[in-house]
C-alpha positions as a Markdown table, in Angstrom:
| # | Residue | x | y | z |
|---|---|---|---|---|
| 1 | Met | -10.2 | -45.4 | -0.8 |
| 2 | Thr | -12.0 | -42.4 | 0.6 |
| 3 | His | -12.5 | -43.8 | 4.1 |
| 4 | Thr | -8.6 | -44.5 | 4.1 |
| 5 | Val | -7.6 | -41.4 | 3.2 |
| 6 | Lys | -10.1 | -39.7 | 6.2 |
| 7 | Asn | -8.8 | -42.2 | 8.4 |
| 8 | Arg | -5.2 | -40.8 | 7.2 |
| 9 | Glu | -6.2 | -37.0 | 7.8 |
| 10 | Thr | -7.9 | -37.7 | 11.6 |
| 11 | Asp | -4.3 | -39.5 | 12.5 |
| 12 | Leu | -2.5 | -36.4 | 11.2 |
| 13 | Gly | -4.7 | -34.1 | 13.0 |
| 14 | Arg | -4.4 | -36.0 | 16.3 |
| 15 | Ile | -0.7 | -35.6 | 15.8 |
| 16 | Ala | -1.0 | -32.4 | 14.9 |
| 17 | Val | -3.0 | -30.7 | 17.7 |
| 18 | Gly | -1.9 | -33.8 | 20.3 |
| 19 | Met | -5.4 | -34.4 | 21.3 |
| 20 | Ser | -8.7 | -36.2 | 20.2 |
| 21 | Pro | -11.2 | -34.9 | 17.8 |
| 22 | Arg | -13.6 | -34.2 | 21.0 |
| 23 | Ala | -11.4 | -32.6 | 22.7 |
| 24 | Ala | -10.1 | -30.6 | 19.6 |
| 25 | Arg | -14.2 | -29.7 | 19.4 |
| 26 | Trp | -14.2 | -28.5 | 22.8 |
| 27 | Leu | -11.2 | -26.5 | 22.6 |
| 28 | Ala | -12.7 | -24.6 | 19.8 |
| 29 | Leu | -15.8 | -24.1 | 21.6 |
| 30 | Ser | -14.2 | -23.2 | 24.5 |
| 31 | Ser | -12.3 | -20.4 | 22.3 |
| 32 | Leu | -15.2 | -19.5 | 20.7 |
| 33 | Val | -17.5 | -19.0 | 24.4 |
| 34 | Leu | -13.7 | -16.7 | 26.1 |
| 35 | Ser | -13.9 | -14.5 | 22.7 |
| 36 | Leu | -17.8 | -14.0 | 22.9 |
| 37 | Leu | -17.6 | -13.4 | 26.9 |
| 38 | Phe | -14.6 | -10.9 | 25.8 |
| 39 | Ala | -16.4 | -9.0 | 23.3 |
| 40 | Thr | -19.6 | -8.6 | 25.6 |
| 41 | Ala | -18.0 | -7.3 | 28.2 |
| 42 | Ala | -16.5 | -4.6 | 25.8 |
| 43 | Leu | -20.0 | -3.7 | 24.7 |
| 44 | Ala | -20.9 | -3.6 | 28.7 |
| 45 | Ile | -17.7 | -1.1 | 29.3 |
| 46 | Met | -18.2 | 1.2 | 26.1 |
| 47 | Ile | -22.2 | 1.3 | 27.2 |
| 48 | Leu | -21.1 | 2.4 | 30.7 |
| 49 | Gly | -18.9 | 4.9 | 29.1 |
| 50 | Trp | -21.4 | 6.9 | 27.1 |
| 51 | Ser | -23.8 | 7.6 | 30.8 |
| 52 | Ser | -20.2 | 8.7 | 32.0 |
| 53 | Glu | -20.2 | 11.1 | 28.8 |
| 54 | Val | -16.8 | 9.5 | 27.4 |
| 55 | Pro | -16.2 | 10.8 | 24.1 |
| 56 | Thr | -18.1 | 8.9 | 21.5 |
| 57 | Asn | -14.8 | 9.2 | 19.3 |
| 58 | Glu | -13.4 | 7.1 | 21.5 |
| 59 | Thr | -15.5 | 4.5 | 22.8 |
| 60 | Met | -17.3 | 3.6 | 18.8 |
| 61 | Pro | -14.0 | 2.4 | 17.7 |
| 62 | Val | -14.8 | -0.6 | 20.1 |
| 63 | Leu | -16.9 | -1.7 | 17.6 |
| 64 | Asn | -14.3 | -2.5 | 15.1 |
| 65 | Pro | -12.7 | -5.3 | 16.7 |
| 66 | Val | -15.4 | -6.6 | 18.6 |
| 67 | Leu | -17.3 | -7.6 | 15.2 |
| 68 | Leu | -14.0 | -8.9 | 14.1 |
| 69 | Ala | -13.2 | -11.0 | 16.9 |
| 70 | Thr | -16.9 | -12.3 | 16.2 |
| 71 | Val | -16.4 | -13.3 | 12.7 |
| 72 | Phe | -13.0 | -14.9 | 13.3 |
| 73 | Ser | -13.9 | -17.1 | 16.2 |
| 74 | Thr | -16.9 | -18.0 | 14.9 |
| 75 | Val | -15.1 | -19.2 | 11.8 |
| 76 | Gly | -12.1 | -20.5 | 13.5 |
| 77 | Ala | -13.8 | -22.7 | 15.7 |
| 78 | Leu | -16.2 | -24.2 | 13.1 |
| 79 | Val | -13.1 | -24.9 | 11.2 |
| 80 | Ala | -10.9 | -26.1 | 13.8 |
| 81 | Ser | -14.0 | -28.4 | 15.1 |
| 82 | Arg | -14.6 | -29.7 | 11.9 |
| 83 | Arg | -10.8 | -29.9 | 10.7 |
| 84 | Pro | -8.3 | -30.1 | 13.5 |
| 85 | Glu | -5.2 | -31.1 | 11.3 |
| 86 | Asn | -5.4 | -27.6 | 9.6 |
| 87 | Val | -4.0 | -25.0 | 11.6 |
| 88 | Ile | -5.9 | -21.9 | 10.0 |
| 89 | Gly | -8.7 | -23.2 | 12.1 |
| 90 | Trp | -6.5 | -22.5 | 15.4 |
| 91 | Leu | -4.9 | -19.5 | 13.9 |
| 92 | Met | -8.3 | -18.1 | 13.5 |
| 93 | Cys | -9.1 | -18.9 | 16.9 |
| 94 | Ala | -6.4 | -17.3 | 18.6 |
| 95 | Thr | -6.9 | -14.2 | 16.0 |
| 96 | Gly | -10.4 | -13.9 | 17.2 |
| 97 | Leu | -9.3 | -13.7 | 20.8 |
| 98 | Leu | -6.7 | -11.1 | 20.5 |
| 99 | Leu | -9.2 | -9.1 | 19.3 |
| 100 | Ala | -11.7 | -10.0 | 21.8 |
| 101 | Leu | -9.0 | -8.9 | 24.5 |
| 102 | Asn | -7.8 | -5.9 | 21.6 |
| 103 | Ala | -11.6 | -4.6 | 22.8 |
| 104 | Leu | -12.0 | -5.2 | 26.2 |
| 105 | Ala | -8.9 | -3.4 | 26.5 |
| 106 | Asp | -9.7 | -0.4 | 24.3 |
| 107 | Ser | -13.4 | -0.4 | 25.9 |
| 108 | Tyr | -11.6 | 0.3 | 29.7 |
| 109 | Ala | -8.9 | 2.2 | 28.7 |
| 110 | Ala | -11.3 | 4.8 | 27.2 |
| 111 | His | -13.6 | 4.4 | 30.2 |
| 112 | Ala | -11.0 | 5.0 | 32.7 |
| 113 | Leu | -9.1 | 7.6 | 30.9 |
| 114 | Tyr | -12.1 | 10.0 | 29.6 |
| 115 | Ser | -14.9 | 9.5 | 32.1 |
| 116 | Asn | -13.5 | 11.4 | 35.1 |
| 117 | Pro | -11.0 | 14.3 | 35.6 |
| 118 | Glu | -8.6 | 11.7 | 37.0 |
| 119 | Pro | -7.6 | 8.5 | 35.3 |
| 120 | Leu | -9.2 | 5.6 | 36.8 |
| 121 | Leu | -7.3 | 2.4 | 38.3 |
| 122 | Gly | -5.5 | 0.4 | 35.2 |
| 123 | Gly | -5.8 | 2.4 | 32.8 |
| 124 | Ala | -2.6 | 2.7 | 31.4 |
| 125 | Phe | -2.4 | -0.8 | 31.8 |
| 126 | Ala | -4.9 | -1.2 | 29.7 |
| 127 | Ala | -4.0 | 1.2 | 27.0 |
| 128 | Trp | -0.6 | -1.1 | 27.2 |
| 129 | Ala | -2.6 | -3.9 | 26.4 |
| 130 | Asn | -4.8 | -2.5 | 23.6 |
| 131 | Val | -1.5 | -1.5 | 21.8 |
| 132 | Phe | 0.2 | -5.0 | 22.6 |
| 133 | Thr | -2.7 | -7.2 | 21.4 |
| 134 | Gly | -2.8 | -4.4 | 18.6 |
| 135 | Asn | 0.7 | -5.7 | 17.1 |
| 136 | Ile | 0.8 | -9.7 | 17.2 |
| 137 | Gly | 0.5 | -10.3 | 13.5 |
| 138 | Ile | -1.2 | -13.4 | 13.0 |
| 139 | Phe | -2.5 | -12.8 | 10.0 |
| 140 | Pro | 0.5 | -13.1 | 7.9 |
| 141 | Phe | 0.3 | -16.6 | 8.9 |
| 142 | Leu | -2.9 | -17.4 | 7.9 |
| 143 | Leu | -2.2 | -16.0 | 3.9 |
| 144 | Leu | 1.3 | -17.9 | 4.1 |
| 145 | Leu | -0.8 | -21.3 | 5.3 |
| 146 | Phe | -3.9 | -21.0 | 3.7 |
| 147 | Pro | -5.7 | -23.1 | 2.5 |
| 148 | Asp | -4.1 | -27.0 | 3.9 |
| 149 | Gly | -1.9 | -25.6 | 6.7 |
| 150 | Arg | 1.2 | -26.2 | 4.9 |
| 151 | Leu | 3.6 | -23.7 | 3.6 |
| 152 | Pro | 3.7 | -23.9 | -0.7 |
| 153 | Ser | 7.2 | -25.5 | -0.3 |
| 154 | Arg | 10.4 | -25.0 | 1.9 |
| 155 | Arg | 11.5 | -22.2 | 0.0 |
| 156 | Trp | 8.9 | -19.8 | 1.8 |
| 157 | Arg | 10.9 | -20.9 | 5.4 |
| 158 | Pro | 12.4 | -17.6 | 5.2 |
| 159 | Val | 9.2 | -15.6 | 4.6 |
| 160 | Val | 8.2 | -17.2 | 8.0 |
| 161 | Trp | 11.1 | -16.5 | 9.5 |
| 162 | Leu | 10.8 | -12.7 | 8.4 |
| 163 | Val | 7.3 | -12.6 | 9.8 |
| 164 | Ile | 8.2 | -14.3 | 13.1 |
| 165 | Gly | 11.0 | -11.4 | 13.5 |
| 166 | Thr | 8.7 | -8.7 | 12.1 |
| 167 | Thr | 6.0 | -10.0 | 14.6 |
| 168 | Leu | 8.4 | -9.6 | 17.9 |
| 169 | Ala | 10.4 | -6.1 | 16.9 |
| 170 | Glu | 6.8 | -4.6 | 16.8 |
| 171 | Ile | 5.7 | -6.4 | 20.0 |
| 172 | Ala | 9.1 | -5.1 | 21.5 |
| 173 | Phe | 8.7 | -1.6 | 20.3 |
| 174 | Trp | 5.2 | -1.1 | 21.3 |
| 175 | Ala | 5.0 | -2.9 | 24.5 |
| 176 | Phe | 8.5 | -1.4 | 25.7 |
| 177 | Ala | 9.2 | 2.0 | 24.3 |
| 178 | Pro | 9.2 | 4.9 | 26.8 |
| 179 | Gly | 7.0 | 7.7 | 26.9 |
| 180 | Arg | 2.8 | 8.2 | 25.6 |
| 181 | Phe | 1.0 | 5.6 | 23.4 |
| 182 | Leu | 0.1 | 6.6 | 20.0 |
| 183 | Gly | -3.6 | 7.2 | 20.4 |
| 184 | Trp | -3.3 | 7.2 | 23.8 |
| 185 | Pro | -2.3 | 11.0 | 25.1 |
| 186 | Ser | -3.0 | 10.7 | 28.6 |
| 187 | Ala | -1.3 | 7.3 | 29.2 |
| 188 | Asn | 2.4 | 6.7 | 30.0 |
| 189 | Asn | 3.4 | 3.1 | 29.2 |
| 190 | Pro | 3.8 | 1.4 | 32.4 |
| 191 | Phe | 6.6 | -1.1 | 30.6 |
| 192 | Gly | 8.9 | 1.5 | 28.9 |
| 193 | Ile | 12.5 | 0.9 | 29.1 |
| 194 | Asp | 14.4 | 3.7 | 28.8 |
| 195 | Ala | 17.7 | 2.0 | 27.6 |
| 196 | Leu | 16.0 | 1.3 | 24.3 |
| 197 | Lys | 15.4 | 5.1 | 23.0 |
| 198 | Pro | 18.5 | 5.0 | 20.9 |
| 199 | Phe | 17.2 | 2.4 | 18.8 |
| 200 | Leu | 13.9 | 3.3 | 18.0 |
| 201 | Asp | 14.5 | 5.7 | 15.8 |
| 202 | Pro | 16.4 | 4.2 | 13.9 |
| 203 | Tyr | 13.9 | 1.6 | 13.7 |
| 204 | Val | 11.1 | 3.6 | 12.9 |
| 205 | Ser | 13.0 | 5.4 | 10.3 |
| 206 | Tyr | 15.0 | 2.7 | 8.2 |
| 207 | Ala | 13.2 | -0.5 | 9.2 |
| 208 | Gln | 9.7 | -0.3 | 10.6 |
| 209 | Thr | 8.0 | 0.3 | 7.1 |
| 210 | Leu | 9.8 | -2.1 | 4.9 |
| 211 | Leu | 9.9 | -4.9 | 7.5 |
| 212 | Leu | 5.9 | -4.5 | 7.9 |
| 213 | Val | 5.0 | -4.4 | 4.1 |
| 214 | Leu | 7.4 | -7.0 | 3.4 |
| 215 | Ala | 5.6 | -9.1 | 6.2 |
| 216 | Tyr | 2.5 | -8.7 | 4.4 |
| 217 | Leu | 3.5 | -8.8 | 0.9 |
| 218 | Leu | 4.9 | -11.4 | 0.5 |
| 219 | Pro | 2.8 | -13.8 | 2.5 |
| 220 | Ala | 0.2 | -12.5 | 0.0 |
| 221 | Ser | 2.0 | -13.4 | -3.3 |
| 222 | Ser | 2.4 | -16.9 | -1.8 |
| 223 | Leu | -1.3 | -17.0 | -2.8 |
| 224 | Val | -0.4 | -16.2 | -6.3 |
| 225 | Ala | 2.2 | -18.9 | -6.5 |
| 226 | Arg | -0.2 | -21.1 | -5.2 |
| 227 | Phe | -3.1 | -20.3 | -7.4 |
| 228 | Trp | -0.8 | -20.5 | -10.7 |
| 229 | Arg | 0.7 | -24.0 | -9.7 |
| 230 | Ser | -3.0 | -25.1 | -8.6 |
| 231 | Gln | -6.1 | -27.0 | -10.1 |
| 232 | Gly | -9.3 | -28.2 | -9.2 |
| 233 | Val | -10.4 | -27.6 | -5.4 |
| 234 | Glu | -7.3 | -25.9 | -4.5 |
| 235 | Arg | -7.8 | -23.4 | -7.2 |
| 236 | Gln | -11.5 | -22.8 | -6.4 |
| 237 | Gln | -10.3 | -22.2 | -2.4 |
| 238 | Ile | -8.0 | -19.7 | -3.2 |
| 239 | Lys | -10.9 | -17.7 | -5.6 |
| 240 | Trp | -12.6 | -17.7 | -2.5 |
| 241 | Ile | -10.0 | -15.5 | -0.3 |
| 242 | Ala | -9.0 | -13.7 | -3.7 |
| 243 | Gly | -12.4 | -12.3 | -4.1 |
| 244 | Ser | -12.5 | -10.9 | -0.1 |
| 245 | Gly | -9.1 | -9.5 | -0.9 |
| 246 | Ile | -10.3 | -7.5 | -4.1 |
| 247 | Leu | -13.7 | -6.5 | -1.7 |
| 248 | Val | -11.4 | -5.6 | 1.5 |
| 249 | Ala | -8.8 | -3.3 | -1.7 |
| 250 | Phe | -12.1 | -1.7 | -2.9 |
| 251 | Ala | -13.4 | -0.6 | 0.9 |
| 252 | Ala | -9.7 | 1.0 | 1.3 |
| 253 | Thr | -9.6 | 2.6 | -1.7 |
| 254 | Leu | -12.8 | 4.3 | -1.2 |
| 255 | Leu | -11.8 | 5.1 | 2.3 |
| 256 | Phe | -8.9 | 6.8 | 1.7 |
| 257 | Val | -9.6 | 8.7 | -1.4 |
| 258 | Val | -13.4 | 9.7 | -0.9 |
| 259 | Gly | -13.7 | 9.1 | 3.1 |
| 260 | Val | -10.4 | 11.4 | 4.1 |
| 261 | Arg | -12.4 | 14.3 | 1.7 |
| 262 | Ser | -15.7 | 13.9 | 3.1 |
| 263 | Ser | -17.9 | 14.4 | 6.2 |
| 264 | Glu | -17.3 | 12.8 | 9.8 |
| 265 | Leu | -20.6 | 10.7 | 8.7 |
| 266 | Ile | -19.4 | 9.2 | 5.6 |
| 267 | Glu | -16.0 | 8.4 | 6.5 |
| 268 | Gly | -17.6 | 6.5 | 9.7 |
| 269 | Val | -19.8 | 4.7 | 7.0 |
| 270 | Leu | -16.8 | 3.7 | 4.5 |
| 271 | Trp | -15.1 | 2.6 | 8.3 |
| 272 | Ala | -18.0 | 0.2 | 8.8 |
| 273 | Phe | -17.9 | -1.0 | 5.0 |
| 274 | Leu | -14.3 | -1.5 | 5.3 |
| 275 | Thr | -14.8 | -3.5 | 8.7 |
| 276 | Leu | -17.3 | -5.8 | 6.7 |
| 277 | Ala | -15.4 | -5.9 | 3.9 |
| 278 | Val | -12.2 | -8.1 | 6.4 |
| 279 | Cys | -15.1 | -10.0 | 7.8 |
| 280 | Ala | -15.2 | -11.7 | 3.9 |
| 281 | Ile | -11.8 | -12.6 | 4.6 |
| 282 | Pro | -12.3 | -15.5 | 7.6 |
| 283 | Ala | -16.0 | -16.3 | 6.1 |
| 284 | Ser | -14.5 | -16.9 | 2.6 |
| 285 | Met | -11.9 | -19.3 | 4.5 |
| 286 | Gly | -14.6 | -20.9 | 6.3 |
| 287 | Val | -15.9 | -21.3 | 3.1 |
| 288 | Ala | -13.0 | -23.0 | 1.0 |
| 289 | Ile | -11.6 | -25.4 | 3.6 |
| 290 | Leu | -15.4 | -26.7 | 5.0 |
| 291 | Arg | -16.0 | -27.1 | 0.9 |
| 292 | Tyr | -19.5 | -25.6 | 1.3 |
| 293 | Arg | -20.6 | -24.6 | -1.9 |
| 294 | Leu | -17.3 | -24.0 | -2.6 |
| 295 | Trp | -18.1 | -23.9 | -6.5 |
| 296 | Asp | -20.4 | -21.2 | -6.3 |
| 297 | Ile | -17.2 | -18.7 | -6.4 |
| 298 | Asp | -17.4 | -18.6 | -9.8 |
| 299 | Leu | -21.2 | -17.7 | -10.2 |
| 300 | Val | -20.4 | -14.9 | -7.6 |
| 301 | Val | -17.5 | -13.8 | -9.5 |
| 302 | Asn | -19.8 | -13.7 | -12.9 |
| 303 | Arg | -22.5 | -12.0 | -11.2 |
| 304 | Ala | -20.1 | -9.6 | -9.8 |
| 305 | Leu | -18.5 | -8.6 | -12.9 |
| 306 | Val | -21.9 | -8.6 | -15.1 |
| 307 | Tyr | -23.5 | -6.3 | -12.2 |
| 308 | Gly | -20.0 | -4.3 | -12.3 |
| 309 | Ala | -20.7 | -3.8 | -15.9 |
| 310 | Leu | -24.4 | -2.9 | -16.0 |
| 311 | Thr | -23.5 | 0.0 | -13.3 |
| 312 | Arg | -20.6 | 1.1 | -15.0 |
| 313 | Ala | -22.8 | 1.1 | -18.4 |
| 314 | Ser | -25.7 | 2.9 | -16.1 |
| 315 | Leu | -23.5 | 5.5 | -14.8 |
| 316 | Gly | -21.9 | 6.4 | -18.2 |
| 317 | Ser | -25.3 | 6.6 | -19.6 |
| 318 | Thr | -26.8 | 8.9 | -17.0 |
| 319 | Cys | -24.0 | 10.9 | -17.2 |
| 320 | Trp | -23.9 | 11.0 | -21.1 |
| 321 | Trp | -27.6 | 11.8 | -20.3 |
| 322 | Trp | -26.7 | 14.3 | -18.1 |
| 323 | Ala | -23.9 | 16.3 | -20.5 |
| 324 | Val | -26.3 | 16.5 | -23.6 |
| 325 | Ser | -29.1 | 17.6 | -21.8 |
| 326 | Ala | -27.0 | 20.4 | -20.5 |
| 327 | Cys | -25.7 | 21.2 | -24.1 |
| 328 | Ser | -28.9 | 21.2 | -25.2 |
| 329 | Cys | -30.7 | 23.4 | -22.8 |
| 330 | Lys | -27.6 | 26.0 | -23.3 |
| 331 | Arg | -28.5 | 25.7 | -27.0 |
| 332 | Lys | -31.8 | 26.6 | -26.5 |
| 333 | Ala | -31.2 | 29.2 | -24.1 |
| 334 | Ile | -29.2 | 31.1 | -27.3 |
| 335 | Cys | -31.3 | 30.5 | -29.8 |
| 336 | Trp | -34.1 | 31.9 | -27.3 |
| 337 | Phe | -32.1 | 35.0 | -26.6 |
| 338 | Arg | -31.0 | 35.8 | -29.8 |
| 339 | Ser | -34.8 | 35.6 | -31.3 |
| 340 | Leu | -35.9 | 38.5 | -28.7 |
| 341 | Pro | -36.6 | 41.8 | -30.7 |
| 342 | Leu | -33.3 | 44.3 | -30.5 |
| 343 | Asp | -35.2 | 46.3 | -27.8 |
| 344 | Ser | -36.4 | 43.5 | -25.7 |
| 345 | Ser | -32.2 | 42.5 | -25.7 |
| 346 | Arg | -31.1 | 46.1 | -25.2 |
| 347 | Cys | -33.9 | 46.3 | -22.0 |
| 348 | Ser | -32.7 | 42.9 | -20.7 |
| 349 | Ser | -29.2 | 44.1 | -20.9 |
| 350 | Ser | -30.1 | 47.6 | -19.4 |
| 351 | Leu | -31.7 | 45.7 | -16.4 |
| 352 | Cys | -28.8 | 43.9 | -15.8 |
| 353 | Val | -26.7 | 46.7 | -15.8 |
| 354 | Asn | -28.9 | 48.4 | -13.8 |
| 355 | Gly | -29.0 | 45.7 | -11.1 |
| 356 | Cys | -25.3 | 45.2 | -11.2 |
| 357 | Ser | -24.8 | 49.1 | -10.7 |
| 358 | Ala | -27.4 | 49.3 | -7.9 |
| 359 | Ser | -25.5 | 46.3 | -6.1 |
């Protein structure tokens, strides 16, 4: 019976991807190699920018998409080669390629626009490619289709069209808006269309934020709907991505609550922690789909709860000990001062007065 189900899944995979499993493995490997080449080129240009005295704040952000591209492409290639019938693997491969292209465009744009007094050839186009590739939303589809590559039900089809419409609107806005790019003040959009100016302000003021929130919130709610109706293996799969989502929320909270009010070093460390937390999402998806140590998520959650409780208890006891110590020291100081002879206390008071008057 198990052999029949496996053959049926293989047949569905051939129909879905339109190729044999061997061709699927080669395509997944090719996407991984291409993504790694783009990421390596981005790092090389970033290092070259250091020798050209490009500002560090313009080159260091390249590391974030490079790391994300590596993780998404690696996990996507692994899932797509072993489960070609599941579209999640191919979406992760596409996400990794887009992130690698985004990193390459970001690295070259920083080098072309800031290494010389005059911008180098292709700097504006690289800035356009960076903005363009950074606004192609594939992540909502990962949430909608996880873990089996299908929608929870037909009722979620309007959400798919909402995500597609929002993605197209964002692509059109960032790709063809005239003027300077956000984040690249020294580059103008080479493909800007002046006729779109009357529509940009109403879109930004009334529609953009709402569409983006719905395009990410509704797919995330589909995981909640799946979880309540699931059992067994599917419930364990959703627990993995839920755990990584909680980690991302915790890292983002630290960044925007603590990092904004701290020094640049602490803010940079928190940005790195957030990037690593986001990398946990494709990693958890890969573990869930390939079912490698799938049931260990309960052990991970239990240990996290226990360690979190111990951490809170230790911090609470430490703060309580500090408070008690401070209060006891204050009481001892008051008792010691009161035990002094009258002349000594007057002498100390006169010293204080004389010191204050002298200052």
